[in-house]
Structure formats: C-alpha cells, structure tokens
ROSE-4610 file (N, C-alpha, C; in Angstrom, 1 decimal, always signed):
// ROSE-4610
residu = [M/M/M/P/P/P/P/P/P/T/T/T/N/N/N/P/P/P/A/A/A/R/R/R/R/R/R/R/R/R/A/A/A/L/L/L/T/T/T/D/D/D/A/A/A/A/A/A/I/I/I/A/A/A/L/L/L/L/L/L/A/A/A/S/S/S/S/S/S/G/G/G/V/V/V/H/H/H/G/G/G/L/L/L/T/T/T/H/H/H/R/R/R/A/A/A/V/V/V/E/E/E/K/K/K/E/E/E/A/A/A/D/D/D/L/L/L/P/P/P/S/S/S/G/G/G/T/T/T/A/A/A/S/S/S/N/N/N/Y/Y/Y/F/F/F/R/R/R/N/N/N/R/R/R/E/E/E/A/A/A/L/L/L/L/L/L/V/V/V/A/A/A/A/A/A/A/A/A/E/E/E/R/R/R/I/I/I/I/I/I/E/E/E/L/L/L/H/H/H/H/H/H/A/A/A/D/D/D/T/T/T/D/D/D/R/R/R/A/A/A/V/V/V/D/D/D/R/R/R/S/S/S/V/V/V/E/E/E/Q/Q/Q/P/P/P/A/A/A/T/T/T/L/L/L/A/A/A/D/D/D/L/L/L/L/L/L/T/T/T/E/E/E/S/S/S/L/L/L/L/L/L/T/T/T/A/A/A/A/A/A/T/T/T/T/T/T/L/L/L/R/R/R/D/D/D/R/R/R/Y/Y/Y/L/L/L/A/A/A/I/I/I/F/F/F/E/E/E/L/L/L/Q/Q/Q/L/L/L/E/E/E/A/A/A/V/V/V/R/R/R/R/R/R/P/P/P/V/V/V/L/L/L/A/A/A/T/T/T/A/A/A/L/L/L/A/A/A/G/G/G/L/L/L/W/W/W/D/D/D/A/A/A/A/A/A/V/V/V/Q/Q/Q/V/V/V/T/T/T/A/A/A/G/G/G/Q/Q/Q/H/H/H/D/D/D/K/K/K/L/L/L/G/G/G/L/L/L/V/V/V/L/L/L/P/P/P/R/R/R/E/E/E/S/S/S/I/I/I/H/H/H/S/S/S/L/L/L/I/I/I/T/T/T/L/L/L/Y/Y/Y/E/E/E/G/G/G/T/T/T/L/L/L/F/F/F/T/T/T/L/L/L/V/V/V/T/T/T/A/A/A/A/A/A/P/P/P/E/E/E/S/S/S/V/V/V/D/D/D/R/R/R/N/N/N/T/T/T/V/V/V/Q/Q/Q/A/A/A/L/L/L/V/V/V/R/R/R/S/S/S/I/I/I/L/L/L/D/D/D/G/G/G/C/C/C/G/G/G/P/P/P/Q/Q/Q/Q/Q/Q]
num = [1/1/1/2/2/2/3/3/3/4/4/4/5/5/5/6/6/6/7/7/7/8/8/8/9/9/9/10/10/10/11/11/11/12/12/12/13/13/13/14/14/14/15/15/15/16/16/16/17/17/17/18/18/18/19/19/19/20/20/20/21/21/21/22/22/22/23/23/23/24/24/24/25/25/25/26/26/26/27/27/27/28/28/28/29/29/29/30/30/30/31/31/31/32/32/32/33/33/33/34/34/34/35/35/35/36/36/36/37/37/37/38/38/38/39/39/39/40/40/40/41/41/41/42/42/42/43/43/43/44/44/44/45/45/45/46/46/46/47/47/47/48/48/48/49/49/49/50/50/50/51/51/51/52/52/52/53/53/53/54/54/54/55/55/55/56/56/56/57/57/57/58/58/58/59/59/59/60/60/60/61/61/61/62/62/62/63/63/63/64/64/64/65/65/65/66/66/66/67/67/67/68/68/68/69/69/69/70/70/70/71/71/71/72/72/72/73/73/73/74/74/74/75/75/75/76/76/76/77/77/77/78/78/78/79/79/79/80/80/80/81/81/81/82/82/82/83/83/83/84/84/84/85/85/85/86/86/86/87/87/87/88/88/88/89/89/89/90/90/90/91/91/91/92/92/92/93/93/93/94/94/94/95/95/95/96/96/96/97/97/97/98/98/98/99/99/99/100/100/100/101/101/101/102/102/102/103/103/103/104/104/104/105/105/105/106/106/106/107/107/107/108/108/108/109/109/109/110/110/110/111/111/111/112/112/112/113/113/113/114/114/114/115/115/115/116/116/116/117/117/117/118/118/118/119/119/119/120/120/120/121/121/121/122/122/122/123/123/123/124/124/124/125/125/125/126/126/126/127/127/127/128/128/128/129/129/129/130/130/130/131/131/131/132/132/132/133/133/133/134/134/134/135/135/135/136/136/136/137/137/137/138/138/138/139/139/139/140/140/140/141/141/141/142/142/142/143/143/143/144/144/144/145/145/145/146/146/146/147/147/147/148/148/148/149/149/149/150/150/150/151/151/151/152/152/152/153/153/153/154/154/154/155/155/155/156/156/156/157/157/157/158/158/158/159/159/159/160/160/160/161/161/161/162/162/162/163/163/163/164/164/164/165/165/165/166/166/166/167/167/167/168/168/168/169/169/169/170/170/170/171/171/171/172/172/172/173/173/173/174/174/174/175/175/175/176/176/176/177/177/177/178/178/178/179/179/179/180/180/180/181/181/181/182/182/182/183/183/183/184/184/184/185/185/185/186/186/186/187/187/187/188/188/188/189/189/189/190/190/190/191/191/191/192/192/192]
x = [+56.6/+57.5/+57.2/+57.5/+56.9/+57.2/+56.5/+56.6/+57.9/+58.6/+59.7/+59.6/+58.6/+58.4/+58.9/+60.4/+61.3/+60.6/+59.5/+59.3/+58.3/+56.9/+56.1/+56.4/+57.6/+57.9/+58.5/+59.4/+59.7/+58.5/+57.5/+56.7/+55.7/+55.8/+55.0/+56.0/+57.1/+58.0/+58.0/+58.4/+58.2/+56.7/+55.7/+54.6/+54.8/+55.2/+55.3/+56.3/+57.1/+58.0/+57.1/+56.4/+55.6/+54.6/+53.8/+53.2/+53.6/+55.0/+55.5/+55.8/+56.0/+56.2/+55.0/+54.1/+52.9/+52.0/+51.5/+51.1/+51.8/+53.0/+53.6/+53.6/+54.1/+54.2/+52.9/+52.2/+50.5/+49.6/+50.1/+49.2/+49.2/+50.5/+51.0/+50.6/+49.5/+48.8/+49.1/+48.9/+49.0/+48.1/+46.8/+45.5/+46.6/+46.7/+46.7/+48.1/+48.9/+50.2/+49.7/+48.6/+48.2/+47.5/+46.5/+45.9/+47.1/+48.0/+49.2/+49.7/+50.2/+50.8/+50.1/+48.6/+47.7/+47.8/+47.6/+47.6/+46.9/+46.2/+44.9/+45.1/+44.0/+43.6/+44.6/+45.3/+46.0/+47.5/+48.1/+49.1/+50.0/+49.8/+51.2/+51.4/+50.2/+50.7/+50.8/+51.1/+52.0/+53.0/+53.5/+55.2/+55.7/+54.7/+55.4/+53.8/+54.8/+53.4/+52.9/+53.6/+52.9/+53.5/+53.0/+53.2/+54.8/+55.4/+56.9/+57.9/+57.4/+58.1/+58.0/+57.1/+56.5/+57.4/+57.5/+58.8/+60.0/+60.3/+61.9/+62.4/+61.3/+61.3/+61.5/+60.6/+60.5/+62.0/+62.8/+63.8/+65.1/+65.2/+65.9/+65.9/+64.6/+64.5/+65.5/+64.7/+65.4/+67.1/+67.5/+68.9/+69.6/+68.8/+69.1/+69.1/+68.1/+68.1/+69.1/+69.3/+70.4/+71.6/+72.2/+73.4/+73.4/+72.6/+72.7/+73.0/+72.1/+72.3/+73.5/+74.2/+75.6/+76.8/+76.5/+77.6/+77.2/+76.0/+75.9/+76.6/+76.5/+76.9/+78.4/+78.8/+80.5/+81.1/+80.4/+80.8/+80.9/+80.0/+79.6/+81.1/+81.2/+82.2/+83.4/+83.8/+84.8/+85.4/+84.3/+84.4/+84.2/+84.0/+83.5/+84.1/+85.4/+85.8/+85.0/+85.0/+84.2/+84.7/+84.5/+85.4/+84.4/+84.4/+83.6/+82.2/+82.9/+81.4/+80.5/+81.3/+80.0/+79.3/+80.0/+79.5/+78.5/+78.6/+77.8/+76.6/+76.7/+75.7/+74.6/+75.2/+74.3/+73.1/+74.3/+73.7/+72.3/+72.6/+71.6/+70.6/+70.8/+69.8/+69.0/+69.6/+68.9/+67.9/+68.5/+67.8/+66.7/+66.7/+65.8/+64.6/+64.9/+63.8/+63.5/+64.4/+63.7/+63.1/+64.6/+64.2/+63.6/+63.0/+62.3/+61.6/+60.7/+59.6/+60.4/+61.6/+62.5/+62.9/+63.3/+64.0/+63.1/+62.1/+60.8/+60.4/+60.6/+60.2/+61.2/+62.3/+63.7/+63.1/+63.0/+63.2/+62.2/+61.3/+59.8/+60.0/+60.9/+61.0/+62.1/+63.2/+64.3/+63.6/+62.4/+62.0/+60.9/+60.3/+59.4/+60.7/+61.9/+62.9/+62.9/+63.0/+63.1/+62.2/+60.9/+60.1/+60.0/+60.8/+60.8/+61.9/+62.4/+63.7/+64.0/+63.2/+63.7/+63.9/+63.1/+63.6/+64.8/+65.1/+66.4/+67.5/+67.1/+68.2/+68.5/+67.5/+67.3/+67.9/+68.0/+68.4/+70.1/+70.3/+71.7/+72.7/+72.8/+74.3/+74.2/+73.0/+73.1/+74.0/+74.5/+75.6/+76.8/+77.5/+78.5/+79.1/+78.0/+77.4/+78.4/+77.4/+77.6/+78.7/+79.7/+81.1/+81.6/+81.5/+82.6/+82.5/+81.4/+81.1/+81.5/+81.3/+81.6/+83.5/+84.1/+85.3/+85.8/+85.7/+85.4/+85.3/+84.2/+84.1/+85.2/+85.5/+86.6/+88.0/+87.9/+89.3/+89.2/+88.1/+88.0/+88.1/+87.6/+87.8/+88.6/+89.6/+90.7/+90.4/+89.4/+89.3/+89.9/+90.3/+90.9/+90.3/+89.3/+89.1/+89.8/+90.3/+91.0/+89.9/+90.3/+89.3/+88.8/+89.6/+88.9/+87.3/+87.9/+86.4/+85.4/+85.4/+84.1/+83.2/+83.0/+81.9/+81.3/+82.2/+81.7/+80.8/+81.4/+80.7/+79.4/+79.2/+77.9/+76.5/+77.4/+76.5/+76.3/+76.8/+76.3/+75.8/+75.7/+75.1/+73.6/+73.7/+72.5/+71.5/+72.1/+71.3/+70.7/+71.7/+71.5/+70.3/+70.2/+69.3/+67.9/+67.9/+67.1/+66.5/+66.9/+66.5/+65.8/+66.6/+66.2/+64.7/+65.0/+64.0/+62.4/+62.6/+61.1/+60.9/+61.8/+61.4/+60.6/+59.5/+59.0/+59.8/+59.1/+59.9/+60.2/+59.6/+60.2/+61.3/+61.7/+62.6/+63.9/+63.9/+65.2/+65.9/+66.7/+67.5/+68.7/+69.8/+71.2/+72.0/+71.2/+72.6/+72.5/+70.9/+71.1/+71.6/+71.4/+72.3/+73.8/+74.3/+75.9/+76.4/+75.3/+75.8/+75.7/+74.7/+74.8/+76.5/+76.4/+77.8/+79.0/+79.0/+80.5/+80.4/+79.3/+79.1/+79.7/+78.9/+79.4/+80.9/+81.6/+82.7/+84.0/+83.2/+83.9/+83.4/+82.6/+82.3/+83.3/+84.0/+84.5/+86.2/+86.3/+88.2/+88.6/+90.1/+90.4/+90.3/+90.7/+90.7/+92.2/+92.9/+94.3/+94.7]
y = [+77.6/+77.6/+78.5/+78.2/+78.5/+79.8/+80.8/+82.4/+82.8/+84.2/+84.4/+85.5/+85.6/+86.5/+85.7/+86.6/+85.9/+86.7/+87.1/+87.6/+86.8/+86.7/+85.5/+84.4/+83.5/+82.5/+82.2/+83.3/+83.0/+83.2/+84.1/+84.0/+83.0/+82.0/+80.5/+79.4/+79.6/+78.8/+78.7/+80.2/+80.7/+79.6/+80.3/+79.8/+77.8/+77.4/+76.1/+75.4/+76.1/+76.0/+76.2/+77.1/+77.3/+76.3/+75.8/+74.5/+73.2/+73.3/+71.6/+71.9/+73.0/+72.9/+72.3/+73.7/+73.5/+72.4/+71.6/+70.6/+69.6/+69.8/+68.3/+68.2/+66.8/+67.0/+66.8/+66.1/+65.8/+66.8/+68.1/+69.2/+70.3/+69.6/+70.5/+70.6/+71.3/+71.3/+72.7/+72.6/+73.9/+75.1/+74.4/+75.5/+76.0/+75.1/+75.5/+76.4/+76.4/+77.5/+78.4/+78.4/+80.0/+80.4/+79.9/+80.7/+80.9/+80.0/+81.0/+82.1/+81.6/+83.2/+84.4/+83.9/+85.0/+85.4/+84.5/+84.7/+83.7/+84.4/+83.6/+82.2/+81.9/+80.2/+80.0/+79.4/+78.7/+79.0/+80.2/+81.0/+79.5/+78.8/+78.0/+76.9/+76.3/+75.5/+76.1/+77.4/+77.8/+78.0/+77.9/+78.1/+76.4/+75.7/+74.4/+73.6/+72.7/+72.2/+70.7/+70.4/+68.9/+69.6/+68.7/+68.4/+68.5/+67.5/+66.9/+68.2/+69.0/+70.3/+71.2/+71.3/+72.3/+71.8/+70.4/+69.7/+70.2/+70.2/+70.1/+71.8/+72.8/+74.3/+74.4/+74.1/+74.2/+73.9/+72.7/+72.1/+73.1/+73.4/+74.6/+75.9/+76.5/+77.5/+77.5/+76.4/+76.3/+76.2/+75.3/+75.7/+76.8/+77.9/+79.1/+80.1/+80.0/+80.7/+80.2/+78.9/+78.5/+78.9/+78.8/+79.4/+80.8/+81.7/+83.1/+83.4/+82.7/+83.1/+82.9/+81.0/+81.2/+82.1/+82.6/+83.8/+84.8/+85.0/+86.1/+85.7/+84.8/+84.1/+84.5/+84.0/+83.6/+85.5/+86.1/+87.4/+88.2/+88.0/+88.3/+87.9/+86.8/+85.7/+86.6/+87.0/+87.7/+89.0/+89.8/+90.9/+91.0/+89.7/+89.8/+88.5/+88.2/+86.6/+85.8/+84.5/+83.6/+82.4/+81.3/+80.4/+79.1/+77.9/+77.3/+76.9/+76.7/+76.2/+77.4/+78.5/+79.7/+80.1/+79.6/+80.2/+78.4/+77.2/+76.0/+76.5/+76.8/+77.6/+78.2/+79.4/+80.5/+79.8/+79.0/+78.4/+77.3/+76.6/+75.5/+76.2/+77.3/+78.2/+78.7/+79.7/+80.1/+79.5/+78.1/+77.4/+76.6/+76.5/+75.7/+76.6/+77.9/+79.0/+79.9/+80.6/+81.8/+81.0/+79.8/+79.5/+77.9/+77.9/+76.4/+75.9/+76.8/+75.8/+75.9/+76.1/+75.9/+74.7/+74.5/+72.9/+71.9/+72.3/+71.2/+70.8/+72.1/+71.7/+70.8/+71.1/+70.7/+68.8/+68.6/+67.4/+66.8/+67.1/+66.7/+66.4/+67.2/+67.1/+66.1/+65.7/+64.3/+63.4/+63.2/+62.0/+61.7/+62.7/+62.3/+62.1/+62.4/+62.4/+60.3/+59.8/+58.5/+58.1/+58.5/+58.1/+58.4/+59.5/+60.6/+60.6/+60.1/+59.8/+61.4/+62.4/+63.6/+64.0/+64.2/+65.0/+64.8/+63.5/+63.1/+63.8/+63.6/+64.0/+65.5/+66.7/+67.8/+68.0/+67.1/+67.0/+66.6/+65.7/+65.0/+65.8/+66.8/+68.0/+68.4/+68.5/+69.2/+68.7/+67.3/+67.3/+67.5/+67.6/+67.8/+69.1/+69.7/+71.4/+72.0/+71.2/+71.6/+71.1/+70.0/+69.7/+70.8/+71.0/+72.3/+73.7/+74.3/+75.0/+75.5/+74.3/+74.0/+74.3/+73.5/+73.6/+75.0/+75.8/+77.2/+78.0/+78.0/+78.6/+78.6/+77.5/+77.4/+77.6/+77.3/+78.1/+79.4/+80.3/+81.8/+82.6/+81.5/+81.9/+81.2/+80.8/+80.0/+79.0/+78.8/+77.6/+76.5/+75.6/+74.3/+73.1/+73.2/+71.5/+71.1/+69.7/+68.9/+68.8/+68.9/+68.7/+67.4/+66.4/+65.1/+65.1/+65.8/+66.1/+66.4/+66.7/+68.0/+67.4/+65.7/+64.9/+64.7/+64.3/+63.9/+65.1/+66.2/+67.8/+67.5/+67.5/+67.7/+66.9/+65.7/+64.6/+64.7/+65.0/+65.4/+66.3/+67.6/+68.7/+68.3/+67.8/+67.5/+66.9/+65.6/+64.9/+65.7/+66.6/+67.7/+68.8/+69.1/+69.9/+69.5/+67.6/+67.1/+67.3/+67.1/+66.8/+67.8/+69.1/+70.5/+71.2/+70.9/+71.3/+71.0/+69.4/+68.6/+68.4/+69.2/+69.1/+70.3/+70.2/+71.3/+72.6/+73.4/+74.9/+75.5/+75.4/+76.1/+75.2/+74.3/+73.3/+74.0/+74.2/+74.9/+75.9/+75.9/+77.5/+77.1/+78.4/+78.7/+77.4/+77.1/+76.2/+74.8/+74.2/+72.8/+72.9/+73.9/+74.0/+73.9/+74.6/+74.4/+73.4/+72.5/+71.2/+70.3/+70.6/+69.9/+70.1/+71.4/+71.5/+71.0/+70.9/+70.5/+68.9/+68.0/+67.1/+66.8/+67.5/+67.8/+67.6/+68.7/+68.9/+67.7/+66.9/+66.1/+64.8/+64.8/+63.7/+64.0/+65.0/+65.3/+65.1/+64.8/+64.4/+65.6/+65.6/+66.2/+67.7/+69.1/+69.7/+70.4/+70.9/+71.3/+72.6]
z = [+70.9/+71.7/+73.4/+74.5/+75.4/+75.7/+76.3/+76.7/+77.1/+77.0/+77.4/+78.7/+79.2/+80.3/+81.3/+81.6/+83.0/+84.4/+84.8/+85.7/+86.3/+85.0/+85.0/+84.9/+84.3/+85.0/+85.9/+87.0/+87.9/+89.4/+88.8/+89.6/+89.9/+88.6/+88.8/+89.2/+89.3/+89.7/+91.2/+91.6/+93.0/+93.6/+93.0/+93.6/+93.5/+92.6/+92.6/+93.8/+93.9/+95.3/+96.7/+96.8/+97.9/+98.0/+97.3/+97.2/+97.0/+96.7/+97.4/+98.8/+99.3/+100.5/+101.7/+100.9/+101.9/+101.4/+100.4/+100.1/+99.3/+99.2/+98.7/+97.6/+96.6/+95.3/+94.9/+95.4/+94.7/+94.7/+95.7/+95.9/+94.3/+93.8/+92.7/+91.4/+90.8/+89.6/+89.2/+88.0/+87.1/+87.7/+87.6/+88.3/+90.0/+90.6/+91.7/+91.9/+90.9/+90.8/+90.4/+89.4/+88.9/+90.0/+90.6/+92.1/+92.8/+93.1/+93.9/+93.6/+92.4/+91.8/+91.3/+91.7/+91.1/+89.4/+89.0/+87.4/+87.0/+85.6/+85.0/+84.5/+84.8/+84.3/+83.0/+82.7/+81.2/+81.3/+82.2/+82.1/+82.5/+83.4/+83.5/+82.7/+82.0/+80.8/+79.4/+79.7/+78.2/+78.6/+79.9/+80.4/+80.3/+81.3/+81.4/+81.0/+79.6/+79.0/+79.6/+80.5/+81.6/+83.1/+83.8/+85.3/+85.5/+84.8/+85.0/+84.7/+83.5/+83.1/+84.6/+85.0/+86.3/+87.0/+87.7/+88.6/+88.3/+87.0/+86.7/+86.9/+86.5/+86.5/+88.1/+88.8/+90.3/+90.6/+90.2/+90.9/+90.3/+89.0/+88.6/+89.6/+89.9/+90.3/+92.0/+92.4/+93.6/+93.6/+92.6/+92.5/+92.0/+91.4/+91.1/+92.7/+93.4/+94.7/+95.6/+95.6/+96.4/+95.9/+94.8/+94.4/+94.6/+94.8/+94.6/+96.2/+97.2/+98.6/+99.0/+98.4/+98.7/+98.5/+97.2/+96.7/+97.6/+97.9/+98.8/+100.5/+100.8/+102.2/+102.1/+100.9/+100.7/+100.8/+100.0/+99.9/+101.5/+102.0/+103.2/+104.3/+103.8/+104.9/+104.3/+102.8/+102.9/+103.6/+103.5/+103.8/+105.8/+106.2/+107.7/+107.9/+107.9/+108.4/+109.3/+108.8/+109.6/+109.8/+111.0/+110.9/+110.2/+109.8/+109.1/+110.2/+111.4/+112.2/+112.1/+112.0/+112.3/+110.7/+109.5/+108.2/+108.2/+108.8/+108.8/+109.4/+110.8/+111.7/+111.3/+110.3/+110.1/+108.8/+108.1/+106.7/+107.2/+108.1/+108.5/+109.2/+110.0/+110.8/+109.8/+108.9/+108.0/+107.1/+106.6/+105.9/+106.6/+108.0/+109.2/+109.0/+109.0/+109.5/+108.3/+107.9/+107.3/+105.5/+105.4/+104.0/+104.0/+105.2/+105.4/+104.2/+103.6/+102.5/+101.3/+101.2/+99.8/+100.6/+101.4/+101.4/+101.8/+102.1/+102.1/+100.7/+100.0/+98.5/+97.6/+98.0/+97.5/+98.2/+99.1/+99.6/+98.6/+98.9/+98.1/+96.3/+96.0/+94.6/+94.6/+95.8/+95.5/+95.8/+96.7/+96.7/+95.3/+94.6/+93.6/+92.3/+92.1/+91.3/+91.3/+92.3/+92.4/+91.5/+91.0/+90.4/+88.7/+88.6/+87.5/+87.2/+85.7/+85.4/+85.0/+84.1/+83.8/+85.0/+86.4/+87.2/+87.7/+88.0/+88.5/+88.0/+86.2/+85.6/+85.9/+86.0/+86.7/+87.6/+88.5/+90.2/+90.1/+89.2/+89.0/+89.2/+88.5/+88.6/+89.9/+90.7/+92.0/+93.1/+93.2/+93.7/+93.4/+92.2/+91.5/+91.4/+91.2/+91.6/+93.0/+93.9/+95.5/+95.5/+95.2/+95.4/+94.8/+93.7/+93.3/+93.9/+93.9/+94.9/+96.1/+96.9/+98.4/+98.2/+97.1/+97.0/+96.8/+96.2/+95.6/+96.7/+97.2/+98.5/+99.4/+99.9/+100.8/+100.6/+98.9/+98.6/+98.8/+98.2/+98.4/+99.6/+100.6/+102.2/+103.0/+102.1/+103.0/+103.8/+103.8/+104.8/+104.8/+105.9/+106.3/+106.1/+105.7/+105.4/+104.4/+104.4/+103.6/+102.2/+101.3/+99.5/+100.0/+100.3/+100.6/+101.4/+102.0/+103.6/+102.6/+101.6/+101.4/+101.2/+100.4/+100.4/+101.7/+102.9/+104.2/+104.6/+104.2/+104.6/+104.1/+102.7/+102.4/+102.7/+102.9/+103.0/+104.6/+105.3/+106.9/+106.8/+106.3/+105.9/+105.5/+104.6/+104.2/+105.0/+105.7/+106.8/+107.8/+108.1/+109.6/+108.9/+108.0/+107.1/+107.3/+106.8/+106.8/+107.5/+109.1/+110.5/+110.8/+110.5/+111.1/+110.1/+109.2/+108.3/+108.5/+108.8/+108.6/+110.6/+111.7/+112.9/+113.0/+114.0/+114.4/+114.6/+114.2/+113.4/+115.2/+116.4/+117.3/+117.9/+117.4/+117.9/+117.6/+116.8/+115.8/+116.5/+117.5/+117.8/+117.4/+117.9/+117.5/+118.4/+119.6/+120.5/+119.9/+119.5/+119.0/+117.7/+116.7/+115.3/+115.9/+116.7/+117.0/+117.3/+118.3/+118.5/+117.6/+116.6/+115.3/+114.4/+114.4/+113.5/+113.9/+115.7/+115.9/+115.7/+115.7/+114.9/+113.6/+112.8/+111.5/+111.2/+111.6/+111.8/+112.3/+113.3/+114.3/+113.0/+112.1/+111.3/+110.2/+109.5/+108.5/+108.9/+109.9/+110.3/+110.6/+111.3/+111.6/+110.7/+111.6/+110.3/+110.2/+109.3/+109.4/+110.2]
C-alpha cells in the first residue's frame, strides 16, 4: 500500500507538473521529481510504482487544481457579476500567463495519452466533467449561452488556450485575448 502523506504526495505531483512544463514528458522521471520536490531518493517510487502512475497522478492533480480555480472564479463572479466575455478573458489570460506551466503540462499529458491507455482513461472524464461544470457554472451565474453551445464553447476555448499557452509569453496581452474571446463567442452562435 502506498504511503498516505497527502502533503508529500502533492509535493511530488506538483513537482511532476513543473517538470512536464519545463522538460516535457521525457524529462519526467522519479529521480527528477524527487530532486524538483527536494525529497529523498526513493520517495517518488514509494508513492508511484512506475512512471505511468506518476503521469496519471500529475493529470489528476492538474484536474483537481483546475476545478478549484474554476470554483473560485465562479464564486468571485457571483459576488461581482461579469459577462461571459469577461469571464473567458480572465480565464484565458490567467491560464496563459500565471498558470502557463500547468497548461503546458496538461498538453504534454494529453499528447502522451494517445500512446498510453491508462493515462487516456485518467483524462477521459475531463471532457464530460468540463461540460457538466461549465453548464453548472453558467446556471449559477445566470449566463445566457444556450446549453447546446457549451460543447462548441469548450472546444473553441481549448484551441485558443493551446494557441496562447504555446505562444511566446510576451505576445499574450489583454487586447489579444479579448479579440480571441469575441471570436470564440461568435463561433458559439447567437447569444440569447
């Protein structure tokens, strides 16, 4: 049975995310994760039996962080109402700047999942969860995007996010993101 120290496990998965962003999936090893987390040799293998388990744990941690960030954003928006365009702009701008490494890591994992069925299974629920969470958030915030447009919104958002995260960081600014958000919303069809 793997150790159950949640703080140490988070330190390892957070280190794995940082390595995925900086070195790609091929730079992710147990030893590299231990060094990044400043933990003793052998710690990572005590928590994650093999590399695939480490990849899955990193994916699960990213999903956990993403949902927590999304919940906080919705709570802020309930307190200070915002338009869908404003919410998308803030989300994309934050993801492409402050959280850039996290999204570079998830893109690495998504590509690796094409070759690793276990990782693909771990990421499979991400789409369904994204649809459910987005629909629930829209309901909570009273947004007017028709329910059938949510799939389009998520697809266009993810493509835009990939473009922004993989662009030169200095090229990402609010005006650029706002223009892309207008295109996303146009692509989702008329707003009610």
